[in-house]
C-alpha positions in Angstrom: 76.6 24.1 131.4 75.6 25.2 134.9 76.7 22.9 137.8 75.5 23.6 141.3 78.3 22.5 143.6 76.5 23.8 146.6 73.9 21.0 146.3 76.1 18.4 147.9 74.6 16.1 145.3 76.7 14.4 142.7 77.1 11.5 140.3 80.2 9.5 141.1 81.7 7.8 138.1 84.3 5.0 138.6 86.3 4.9 135.4 88.3 1.9 136.7 85.1 -0.1 136.9 84.2 1.0 133.4 87.5 -0.4 132.1 86.9 -3.6 134.1 83.5 -4.1 132.4 85.0 -3.5 129.0 87.7 -6.1 129.6 85.0 -8.5 130.9 83.2 -8.3 127.5 86.4 -8.5 125.6 87.0 -11.8 127.3 83.6 -13.1 126.1 84.3 -12.5 122.4 86.9 -13.7 119.9 90.1 -11.8 119.8 89.4 -11.2 116.1 86.0 -9.5 116.9 86.2 -5.7 117.0 84.5 -3.7 119.8 82.4 -0.6 119.3 81.7 1.3 122.5 78.5 3.4 122.6 79.1 6.8 124.2 76.0 8.7 122.8 73.8 10.8 125.1 76.8 12.0 127.2 78.0 8.4 127.6 74.5 7.5 128.9 74.7 10.5 131.2 78.1 9.9 132.7 80.1 12.4 130.7 81.0 11.8 127.1 84.4 13.5 127.0 85.7 11.8 130.2 84.6 8.4 129.1 85.8 8.9 125.5 89.3 9.9 126.8 89.5 6.7 128.8 88.4 4.6 125.8 90.7 6.4 123.4 93.6 5.1 125.5 92.4 1.5 125.3 92.3 1.4 121.5 88.7 0.3 120.8 87.7 -0.2 117.2 85.0 2.6 117.2 83.3 5.0 119.5 79.6 5.2 118.7 77.5 8.4 118.9 74.0 9.3 117.9 74.5 12.6 116.1 77.2 14.4 114.1 77.5 17.1 116.7 78.6 14.6 119.3 81.3 13.4 117.0 82.4 17.0 116.3 82.7 17.7 120.1 84.9 14.6 120.5 87.2 15.6 117.6 87.5 19.2 119.0 88.7 17.6 122.2 91.4 15.5 120.5 89.7 12.2 120.5 91.4 10.2 117.8 89.5 6.9 117.8 87.3 6.1 114.8 83.8 7.5 115.4 80.6 6.0 114.0 77.6 8.4 113.8 74.4 6.4 114.0 72.0 9.1 112.9 73.9 11.3 110.5 71.4 13.4 108.7 72.5 16.4 106.5 75.6 17.5 108.4 77.9 16.1 105.7 80.3 19.0 106.0 81.2 18.1 109.6 81.3 14.4 108.7 84.1 15.2 106.3 85.8 17.9 108.3 86.0 15.8 111.5 86.6 12.5 109.8 83.5 10.8 111.1 81.9 7.6 109.7 78.2 7.9 109.0 75.7 5.1 109.2 73.5 5.2 106.1 69.9 4.1 106.9 67.9 5.3 103.9 68.2 5.6 100.2 67.4 9.3 100.3 70.1 9.9 102.8 72.5 7.9 100.6 71.6 10.0 97.5 72.0 13.2 99.4 75.4 12.2 100.7 76.4 11.1 97.2 75.4 14.5 95.7 77.5 16.3 98.4 80.5 14.1 97.8 80.4 14.5 94.0 80.0 18.3 94.4 83.0 18.4 96.6 85.1 15.9 94.7 85.4 13.5 97.6 85.9 9.8 96.9 86.0 6.6 99.0 84.2 8.0 102.1 83.8 5.1 104.5 80.2 4.4 105.5 78.2 1.7 107.3 75.0 0.6 105.7 72.1 -0.1 108.2 69.7 -2.9 107.3 66.2 -3.1 108.8 65.7 -6.7 109.9 62.6 -6.2 112.0 63.2 -3.3 114.4 61.3 -1.1 111.9 63.1 2.0 113.1 66.0 3.3 111.0 67.3 1.0 108.3 67.0 0.1 104.6 64.4 -2.6 103.9 65.2 -5.8 102.1 62.8 -4.9 99.3 65.1 -1.9 98.6 68.3 -3.9 98.2 68.3 -3.9 94.4 68.1 -0.1 94.4 70.7 0.1 97.1 73.1 -2.1 95.2 72.6 -0.2 92.0 73.7 3.0 93.7 76.6 1.5 95.5 78.0 -0.4 92.6 78.1 2.6 90.4 79.6 4.8 93.1 83.3 5.7 93.7 82.5 8.4 96.2 81.4 5.9 98.9 83.2 2.9 100.3 81.0 0.5 102.3 83.2 -0.1 105.3 80.5 -1.8 107.3 77.0 -3.3 107.4 74.9 -3.3 110.5 71.4 -3.9 111.9 69.8 -3.6 115.3 68.2 -6.3 117.5 64.8 -5.5 118.9 64.6 -7.8 121.9 67.9 -9.7 122.4 67.4 -9.5 126.2 64.0 -11.2 126.1 64.1 -15.1 126.1 60.5 -15.2 124.9 61.6 -13.4 121.8 64.6 -15.5 120.9 63.0 -16.9 117.7 62.4 -13.3 116.5 66.0 -12.4 117.4 67.4 -15.4 115.5 65.2 -14.5 112.5 66.7 -11.0 112.6 70.2 -12.4 112.7 69.6 -14.8 109.9 68.0 -12.1 107.8 71.1 -9.9 108.5 73.4 -12.7 107.5 71.6 -13.2 104.2 71.3 -9.6 103.2 74.9 -8.8 104.2 76.2 -11.7 102.0 74.1 -10.4 99.1 75.7 -6.9 99.5 79.2 -8.2 99.9 78.8 -10.6 96.9 77.7 -7.7 94.8 80.5 -5.3 96.0 83.1 -8.1 95.7 84.7 -7.2 99.0 84.3 -7.9 102.7 82.9 -5.4 105.3 82.7 -5.0 109.0 79.4 -6.6 109.9 77.8 -5.9 113.3 74.4 -6.6 114.8 74.9 -7.6 118.5 74.3 -5.1 121.3 75.1 -5.7 125.0 72.5 -8.4 125.6 73.2 -9.8 122.2 76.9 -10.2 123.1 75.8 -12.0 126.3 73.2 -14.3 124.8 74.0 -14.8 121.1 77.8 -14.7 121.1 78.0 -17.2 118.2 76.8 -14.4 116.0 79.6 -11.9 116.6 80.3 -11.4 112.9 83.2 -8.8 112.7 82.2 -6.4 115.4 79.9 -6.0 118.4 78.4 -2.9 119.9 78.8 -2.5 123.7 76.4 -0.1 125.3 74.7 -0.4 128.7 77.0 -3.3 129.8 80.0 -0.9 129.6 78.4 1.2 132.3 77.8 -1.8 134.7 74.2 -2.7 134.0 73.1 -6.2 132.9 70.6 -8.9 133.8 73.0 -11.6 132.6 76.5 -10.7 133.6 78.4 -9.9 136.9 79.7 -6.4 136.3 81.0 -3.6 138.4 78.8 -0.5 138.9 80.2 2.6 137.3 77.7 5.2 138.5 76.7 6.2 142.0 74.1 8.9 142.5 74.3 10.5 145.9 73.0 13.3 148.0 73.8 14.4 151.6 71.3 15.1 154.3 70.6 18.9 154.6 68.3 18.8 157.7 66.7 16.4 160.1 63.4 17.0 161.8 61.0 15.3 164.1 57.3 15.5 163.1 54.3 14.4 165.2 51.2 12.4 164.3 49.0 14.4 162.1 51.7 16.6 160.7 51.9 17.0 156.9 55.0 16.8 154.7 55.7 18.6 151.4 53.5 20.1 148.7 49.7 19.5 148.7 50.0 18.0 152.2 50.3 14.8 150.3 51.6 12.9 153.3 50.2 12.9 156.8 52.2 11.3 159.6 50.3 8.5 161.4 52.9 8.6 164.2 55.9 10.5 165.5 58.6 10.3 162.9 62.2 11.4 162.1 62.5 12.8 158.6 65.5 13.9 156.5 65.6 16.5 153.7 68.0 15.7 150.9 68.9 18.3 148.2 67.9 16.4 145.1 64.6 16.5 143.1 63.1 16.1 139.8 65.2 18.9 138.3 68.2 16.7 139.1 66.8 13.5 137.6 65.2 12.1 140.8 61.7 11.6 139.3 58.5 12.8 140.9 57.1 9.3 140.3 59.3 8.2 143.3 57.2 10.2 145.7 55.4 8.8 148.8 57.3 5.6 149.3 57.7 4.5 145.7 61.3 5.5 145.9 63.9 3.8 148.1 67.3 5.2 149.2 70.2 3.7 151.1 71.5 5.6 154.2 73.6 4.4 157.2 73.4 0.8 156.0 69.6 0.9 155.8 67.0 1.1 153.1 64.4 3.9 153.7 61.5 5.3 151.7 60.6 8.7 150.4 57.6 10.5 152.0 55.6 13.3 150.5 56.0 14.6 147.0 59.4 14.8 145.4 59.9 18.5 144.6 62.1 20.3 142.1 65.1 20.5 144.3 64.4 18.5 147.4 63.1 15.1 148.5 62.1 14.0 152.0 63.0 10.6 153.4 61.8 8.6 156.5 64.7 8.3 158.9 62.6 6.9 161.8 64.4 3.5 161.8 67.9 4.9 161.3 70.0 5.4 164.4 73.0 7.8 164.6 72.1 9.5 161.4 73.3 13.1 161.1 73.3 16.1 158.8 75.9 15.6 156.1 75.5 11.8 155.9 75.6 10.4 152.4 72.4 9.0 150.9 72.7 6.6 147.9 70.0 7.1 145.4 71.4 4.5 143.2 74.7 2.6 143.3 76.1 -0.6 144.7 73.4 -1.1 147.3 70.3 0.4 145.6 71.0 -0.4 142.0 70.0 1.5 138.8 67.8 -1.5 138.0 66.1 -1.2 141.4 65.3 2.4 140.7 64.1 1.6 137.2 61.6 -0.9 138.7 60.3 1.7 141.2 59.8 4.2 138.3 58.3 1.5 136.0 60.8 2.3 133.4 64.2 1.0 132.1 67.7 1.5 133.4 68.6 3.5 130.3 66.1 6.2 131.3 67.3 6.3 134.9 70.9 6.8 133.9 70.4 9.3 131.2 68.0 11.4 133.3 70.5 12.6 135.8 70.6 16.3 134.9 73.5 18.4 133.8 73.4 20.5 137.0 74.5 17.5 139.0 78.3 17.5 139.3 80.1 14.5 137.9 83.1 13.3 140.0 85.5 10.8 138.5 87.8 8.3 140.1 
């Protein structure tokens, strides 16, 4: 991975705040409820290995990844926590080799895994069964339960360690009736599976906003994602990520002068502008051009001007006194939050956080 340390642009990651947020959520659930921490997609862009090593020390029940290769990388770097792979396709060899736990979301996937295990004389592989309760993404439908149970009950190669589902809109109060219906459906189907298997499993359906808003449905485990990284509309958390750049140059332009590509901005008055070494190649999106984006510098909020380019963005410093080359500009952080930027981009905080590119240096504290 190429990291340009000459950019004077970086993503600061506060691991102490990450641990604070984890303990906050631990305090909101029963001490009998297990905690799964999602670290897929490079821990939402913050650096999977660094975050995993911190969580490995804390003894969480599971680390959650999207794909088998993410779990493989964690094991190759001596991460010992149980790892749940949410989208394990046909990489069964690595599932076994690296002691990963796959989520089974379709009958065909289950049958392929069963064939592999029998061929290699492997028994009692722990898996989690994913039930579709209304998300209509990955998951086994209720109408397939009889087929699922028929396969599971005859099978000694697979051990159902857990049953899970995914909430579609747990953050949206207007969809609460739908969310409750999902939970009740999950409860009913899980009981049917456990009754047939004649043993208990680890049941989990709540995501971050589910933990915050539907805590009476914790079941046996909850999945903590975005909240771990300090982002929530319902809880007071500590920000974990701060995306910064430093001012490369300051100029004065006159009325009628143009700024940036396509002469997209024409000054209506004399202005002081600053150039910062961050652009859409770093994850500062082009949609933030021409005043749609806000940054925080010298205790003031200022706007972008002109088009965001690949490696540079221009900001209006006219109202900022005593600003100088090398001063820090907060793109998102404590003052201009990730949620603020998400609104400016007309997107969600997940996309903002995971869009910070790999060439941006991560600095940990």
